[in-house]
C-alpha positions in Angstrom: -8.8 -19.6 58.2 -9.0 -16.8 60.8 -5.3 -16.4 61.7 -2.1 -16.1 59.8 1.6 -15.7 60.5 2.8 -12.1 60.6 6.1 -13.1 59.0 5.4 -15.5 56.2 1.6 -15.1 55.9 0.7 -18.8 56.2 -3.0 -19.1 57.4 -3.9 -21.1 60.5 -7.2 -22.2 62.1 -6.3 -20.8 65.5 -4.1 -18.3 67.2 -1.6 -21.0 68.2 2.0 -20.0 67.5 4.6 -21.0 66.4 4.0 -21.0 62.6 4.1 -24.4 61.0 5.9 -22.8 58.0 8.6 -20.5 59.4 8.5 -21.0 63.2 7.5 -17.3 63.8 5.8 -16.8 67.2 3.3 -14.0 66.3 0.0 -14.4 64.5 -2.6 -11.9 63.4 -6.2 -12.1 62.6 -6.7 -12.6 58.9 -8.6 -9.9 57.0 -10.1 -10.9 53.7 -9.3 -8.6 50.8 -11.5 -9.2 47.8 -10.4 -8.6 44.3 -13.3 -6.8 42.7 -12.6 -8.4 39.4 -13.0 -12.1 40.5 -14.3 -12.0 44.1 -11.5 -14.1 45.5 -9.2 -13.5 48.5 -5.7 -13.2 47.2 -4.1 -12.0 50.4 -0.7 -10.2 50.7 2.4 -11.0 48.6 6.1 -10.8 49.3 8.0 -8.5 47.0 11.7 -8.5 46.3 13.3 -5.3 47.5 15.7 -5.3 44.4 13.6 -6.3 41.4 10.0 -6.1 42.8 9.3 -9.7 41.8 6.2 -10.8 43.8 6.1 -14.2 45.6 3.1 -15.8 47.3 5.1 -16.9 50.3 8.0 -15.5 52.3 10.6 -17.9 50.9 13.8 -16.1 50.1 15.9 -15.8 48.1 14.1 -14.1 45.2 13.4 -16.5 42.4 14.3 -13.9 39.8 17.4 -12.1 41.1 18.5 -14.1 44.2 18.1 -11.2 46.6 17.5 -12.4 50.2 15.3 -9.5 51.3 11.5 -9.8 50.7 8.9 -7.4 52.0 5.2 -7.9 52.5 2.8 -5.9 50.3 -0.8 -5.9 49.3 -1.4 -6.7 45.6 -1.9 -3.7 43.3 -5.1 -4.7 41.4 -5.5 -1.4 39.7 -2.2 -1.9 37.8 -3.5 -5.3 36.7 -6.7 -3.8 35.5 -4.8 -1.3 33.4 -3.2 -4.2 31.6 -6.4 -5.9 30.9 -7.2 -3.9 27.8 -3.8 -4.4 26.2 -3.9 -6.0 22.8 -1.2 -7.4 20.5 -1.4 -4.1 18.5 -0.3 -2.1 21.7 2.9 -4.1 22.1 3.8 -4.7 18.5 7.0 -2.7 17.8 7.1 -0.6 14.6 10.2 -2.5 13.3 8.3 -5.8 13.5 5.3 -4.3 11.9 7.4 -3.0 9.0 9.0 -6.5 8.7 5.7 -8.2 8.5 4.5 -5.7 5.9 7.7 -6.3 3.8 7.2 -10.1 3.9 3.6 -9.7 2.8 4.6 -7.5 -0.1 7.3 -10.0 -1.2 5.0 -13.0 -0.9 2.3 -11.2 -2.9 4.8 -10.1 -5.6 6.2 -13.6 -6.0 2.7 -15.0 -6.3 1.8 -12.5 -9.0 5.1 -13.1 -10.8 4.6 -16.8 -10.8 1.1 -16.5 -12.2 2.3 -14.0 -14.8 0.2 -11.1 -13.7 3.3 -9.0 -13.2 6.9 -9.3 -14.1 9.2 -9.9 -11.2 13.0 -10.0 -11.6 14.5 -13.5 -11.3 11.0 -15.0 -11.3 10.0 -16.7 -14.5 10.6 -19.8 -16.6 13.5 -22.1 -15.5 16.8 -22.0 -17.3 17.3 -24.1 -20.5 20.3 -26.3 -21.1 23.1 -24.6 -23.1 24.0 -20.9 -23.3 21.6 -18.0 -22.8 23.9 -15.1 -22.2 27.1 -15.8 -24.0 29.0 -18.4 -25.9 32.8 -18.2 -25.6 33.6 -14.5 -26.3 30.3 -14.0 -28.1 27.7 -12.0 -26.3 24.3 -13.3 -27.2 22.7 -10.1 -25.9 24.8 -8.2 -28.4 23.8 -10.6 -31.2 20.1 -10.0 -30.4 20.7 -6.2 -30.7 22.6 -6.8 -33.9 19.7 -8.9 -35.2 17.3 -6.0 -34.8 19.7 -3.7 -36.5 20.2 -6.1 -39.5 16.4 -6.5 -39.8 15.9 -2.7 -39.8 18.5 -2.4 -42.6 16.4 -4.9 -44.6 13.2 -3.1 -43.7 14.7 0.3 -44.8 15.6 -1.2 -48.1 11.9 -2.2 -48.5 10.7 1.3 -47.5 9.3 0.0 -44.2 9.8 1.9 -40.9 12.2 0.5 -38.3 11.1 -1.7 -35.4 12.2 -1.1 -31.8 12.7 -3.6 -29.0 10.1 -4.0 -26.4 10.9 -5.5 -22.9 7.6 -7.5 -22.7 8.1 -8.9 -26.2 11.7 -9.8 -25.4 10.5 -11.6 -22.3 7.8 -13.5 -24.3 10.4 -14.5 -26.9 12.8 -15.7 -24.1 10.0 -17.7 -22.5 9.1 -19.4 -25.7 12.7 -20.0 -26.7 13.7 -21.6 -23.3 10.7 -23.9 -23.5 11.6 -24.8 -27.0 15.1 -25.8 -26.0 13.9 -27.7 -22.9 11.5 -29.7 -25.1 14.2 -30.6 -27.6 16.8 -31.5 -24.9 14.7 -32.6 -22.1 11.2 -33.9 -21.3 9.4 -30.5 -21.3 6.2 -30.0 -23.2 6.3 -28.2 -26.6 5.9 -24.4 -26.3 3.0 -22.4 -27.6 3.3 -18.8 -28.6 0.0 -17.9 -26.9 1.2 -19.1 -23.5 4.4 -17.0 -23.8 2.5 -13.9 -24.8 -0.2 -14.3 -22.1 2.5 -14.7 -19.5 4.1 -11.3 -20.3 1.3 -9.2 -21.9 3.3 -7.1 -24.4 0.4 -4.7 -24.9 0.2 -5.0 -28.6 -2.5 -3.2 -30.6 -2.6 -5.9 -33.3 -2.1 -9.6 -33.7 1.4 -10.8 -32.8 3.4 -12.5 -35.5 5.6 -15.3 -34.4 8.8 -16.1 -36.3 11.0 -19.0 -35.0 14.5 -19.6 -36.3 16.7 -22.6 -35.9 19.9 -24.1 -37.3 19.5 -27.7 -38.1 22.8 -29.0 -39.4 24.6 -25.7 -39.0 26.3 -24.8 -35.6 27.6 -21.6 -34.1 31.1 -22.6 -35.4 29.8 -21.9 -38.9 29.6 -18.2 -38.1 32.3 -15.6 -37.5 31.9 -15.6 -33.7 34.0 -12.5 -33.3 31.4 -10.4 -35.2 27.9 -10.1 -33.7 26.6 -8.5 -36.8 27.8 -11.3 -39.0 26.2 -13.9 -36.8 22.9 -11.9 -36.7 23.0 -11.6 -40.5 23.6 -15.3 -40.9 20.8 -16.3 -38.6 18.1 -14.4 -40.5 18.4 -16.8 -43.5 17.2 -19.6 -41.3 13.7 -18.1 -40.7 11.0 -20.7 -40.7 8.1 -19.6 -42.8 7.9 -16.5 -45.1 11.3 -14.7 -44.7 9.6 -11.4 -45.9 6.9 -11.4 -43.3 9.1 -9.5 -40.8 9.5 -6.7 -43.4 5.8 -5.7 -43.4 5.2 -2.0 -42.6 2.5 -2.7 -40.0 5.1 -3.8 -37.4 6.8 -1.4 -35.1 7.9 -3.5 -32.1 10.0 -6.6 -31.8 11.2 -9.1 -29.2 14.2 -11.4 -29.9 15.8 -14.2 -27.9 18.9 -16.3 -29.0 20.0 -19.5 -27.3 22.9 -21.8 -28.1 22.0 -25.4 -27.2 24.4 -28.0 -25.7 25.2 -29.4 -29.2 25.8 -25.8 -30.6 22.5 -25.6 -32.5 21.2 -22.1 -32.4 17.6 -21.4 -31.4 16.1 -17.9 -32.2 12.6 -16.8 -31.4 11.1 -13.5 -32.7 7.8 -11.8 -31.9 6.7 -8.7 -33.8 3.6 -6.6 -33.5 2.3 -3.0 -33.4 2.3 -1.1 -30.2 4.2 -3.5 -28.0 7.4 -1.6 -27.3 6.6 -1.0 -23.6 
């Protein structure tokens, strides 16, 4: 094509106005302008005088803003070349980068929490049926604290040093106790002390001693539920195994969990060791 319309830019084989596209009566000889990047003739464009949107033909109004005025321009290939090296890193806003990083940290933390490599709040074994925090006006957390105090009174009477609560040991005791209740009142597998300990890693320097408690025919109503110490004292007589094992001098750390089942049976799990109070 050697000729084109001076108004709309449509190419024609000969200088034979009017233009087939717009009816304009003036043609000009076409001059090829090569884009160095691809070797093709892109020709002029029509740019909106309001928003600078470029159009291949003079066909107002502007497809972007509706303006009726378009002007003929030559494409600015240099500007396009400048954009050629832009990557997603160049246009990624800081707020989005921070959001992606936060999501990655949360996903990683949840994965580590589920696998037991770290302890993440609200991530752990599922709840067991019954009562884990309180029963009526009785705070089971307070009963657990009173249990440790009562045990230390017994240890003092035997010239043994006091034991202190350890968060990881408490978590291990809770994991075992919940699984124990779920196995009794559901279809969960029986718990194993080793699994509970491995999940929470209490950092004990010696072998961990496991002391489960349970009330078989007794229920929470057999205790003075207005007195946490009385409940804790009564629970210690139901220890399975040697009741004096928890009084040995070699222990300095303890983890306790108390759970009231749906039928008011009381389940208590105790772990003791040396060096696990962290």
